[in-house]
C-alpha positions in Angstrom: -12.4 26.1 5.8 -10.1 25.7 8.7 -6.6 24.5 8.7 -7.3 21.2 10.3 -10.1 20.3 8.1 -7.8 21.2 5.2 -5.3 18.6 6.3 -7.9 15.9 6.6 -9.3 16.6 3.2 -5.8 16.1 2.1 -5.5 13.0 3.6 -8.4 11.8 1.8 -7.1 13.1 -1.4 -3.9 11.6 -1.3 -4.2 7.9 0.3 -1.1 6.3 0.8 -1.0 4.4 -2.9 -1.0 8.0 -4.2 1.8 9.4 -1.9 3.9 6.3 -3.0 3.4 7.2 -6.7 4.5 10.8 -6.1 7.6 9.7 -4.2 10.4 11.1 -6.3 13.7 13.3 -6.1 13.0 16.6 -7.9 15.2 18.8 -9.4 14.4 21.6 -11.8 12.6 20.0 -14.9 13.1 16.2 -13.7 11.6 13.7 -11.2 13.2 10.5 -10.4 10.9 8.0 -8.9 12.0 6.5 -5.6 12.4 2.8 -4.9 11.0 1.2 -1.8 14.4 0.6 -0.5 15.1 4.3 -0.8 12.0 5.2 1.0 13.0 2.5 3.6 16.1 4.0 4.3 15.0 7.7 4.6 11.7 6.7 6.8 13.7 4.1 9.0 10.8 2.0 8.4 11.2 -1.8 7.1 10.6 -2.4 3.2 8.0 -4.6 4.3 6.2 -1.9 6.2 6.7 0.6 3.3 4.8 -1.7 1.2 2.4 -2.4 3.9 1.5 1.3 4.0 1.1 2.1 0.3 -1.2 -0.8 -0.2 -3.6 0.7 2.7 -6.8 2.0 0.7 -6.7 5.1 3.2 -4.6 6.5 6.0 -7.3 4.8 8.6 -4.8 1.7 10.0 -1.5 3.8 9.7 -0.5 4.8 12.9 0.4 8.7 12.8 4.3 8.1 13.3 4.5 5.5 10.6 2.4 8.0 8.3 4.5 11.1 8.8 8.0 8.9 8.3 6.6 7.5 5.2 5.0 10.6 3.7 8.4 12.7 4.5 10.5 9.9 3.0 8.3 10.3 -0.3 8.9 14.0 -0.6 5.4 14.9 0.0 4.8 17.8 1.9 1.1 18.5 2.6 2.1 21.9 4.0 3.1 23.3 0.9 -0.1 24.9 -0.5 1.4 25.6 -4.1 2.6 21.8 -4.4 -0.7 20.8 -3.1 -2.6 22.6 -5.7 -0.4 21.4 -8.4 -0.6 18.0 -7.1 -4.6 18.2 -6.6 -5.0 19.0 -10.1 -2.8 16.2 -11.3 -5.0 13.8 -9.0 -8.0 15.2 -10.2 -7.6 14.8 -13.9 -6.8 11.2 -13.5 -3.7 12.0 -15.6 -1.3 9.7 -13.3 -0.2 7.4 -16.2 1.1 10.5 -18.0 3.7 11.1 -15.1 7.3 10.8 -16.5 8.7 9.8 -13.4 6.3 7.0 -13.1 6.7 5.9 -17.0 10.5 6.1 -16.9 10.5 3.9 -14.0 11.4 -0.2 -13.9 8.5 0.0 -11.4 5.8 1.1 -14.1 3.7 -1.8 -13.5 3.5 -1.3 -9.9 2.5 2.3 -10.2 -0.3 1.2 -12.5 -1.5 -1.3 -10.0 -1.1 1.4 -6.9 -3.0 4.2 -8.9 -6.0 1.6 -10.1 -5.9 0.4 -6.4 -6.3 4.1 -5.1 -8.7 5.3 -7.4 -11.1 2.5 -7.3 
C-alpha cells in the first residue's frame, strides 16, 4: 500500500471525534485529557470551531488547514507508525470507554457521546 493510501485510511479510521477523544498530554504511565480550551489555544482555532470539527462525522467538510491545526493540537501524529498501530488496535477493539484519561476527565459524558457518534 502506498503512503498516500495509508494516509487516507488513517483519516477514515480516525475521524474528528476519535481524534478529540485521543487528545491528551502524555507522559510515561499517565495521560491527561485535553480540554476544548487547551486545544483551541494550541491550534489557534476558536473553541466553537474546535467543537464544530469534532462533531463532524468525517474529515470531508473540514478544510485541510483546520484539520492539521486540530490534529496537531490534539497530540495525534498520523506519521508515527508505532503510535498509529497501537491506536488502531484500540479503536478496532471498541475499548474506548476503558481509556483512563477519558474516565478520569470531568468531560467523560462528552467523550461517551463522541465515541458513539464516531462509531455509529
